N, C-alpha and C positions, 0 to 999 in steps of 0.2 A: 490457085494449086498451091500445095506445102510442098518444100522439099524436105524427102524422107528424112536424110542426114541431121537437119535441125531436130528432130526430135528423137534421134538417139543420143545426143550430145550430153554425157555426164557432167552435170553444172556442181560447183561449190556449193557444200552445203547439204549435197544429196547423201541420205543415209542408205549405204549399199546393205545388200541381202545378209551379207556377214557381220554387220552391225557397226563396220566402221562409217567416219564419216569423210566425204569428199572435200580436200584443199585445194586441188587443181586436177586437171584434166587436159592431154593435148594428143589430137589425132596424130600419129606417126606415120600412117600410110591408110590406104580405102578400108583396112581392115583389123585395126589395130589401135589402139590408144594406149597411152603412159598414164596413170591415173597414181596421183599422192594423197594418201588418207591419213586419218590418223583413229586411233583407239582411244577412246575416254573411260572404258571401263575397267581400267586397271589402274595402281595407285599411283603411276606417274605414267603420263601420255607416253604412246607407243608409234610412230610412223612408219609406213610403208609405202612402198611405190610399185606397183603390179603392171603387167603388160594385161590390157583387157581386150578379148579376141571379140568381134561384131561377128554378127549380127545381134547379140543380146542388147538391150538398150538399158538393163537394170545394172549393170555391173555384176552380174553373177559369174561370170567365166574369164574370173581373174586369176592370172598365172605366174609364174617366176617372180615370188614376190622378195624385195630387199627390205629387210627390217632396221630400223634404226631408233635410238631413245634419243637423239638430238634430231630437231626439226632442223637447223642448218644442212645436217647429212643428207637428210632427206630430200631438201629441196636441190643441193647438189646433184644427188642421185637424178632424181627428176629430170632435170635438163640434159645430163649426160646420157641417158639411156636411148640405145638406138630405136 
């Protein structure tokens, strides 16, 4: 019997429906993940952290984005977000 939560993990390298690529993800509670992603379709990379509401498994329910030009700032925000 497979664990349904395992299939719901958004892994690094996953391309989300909005075209961004997941760098990292972290479950914060049973129905919410924090996702760190990057856009590469701009002249300079853009980084974003989002809250991702479950039960969707494809990252299409992202809300409350924080946007950064610096990967360092985005990583700091990823670890600090509740």
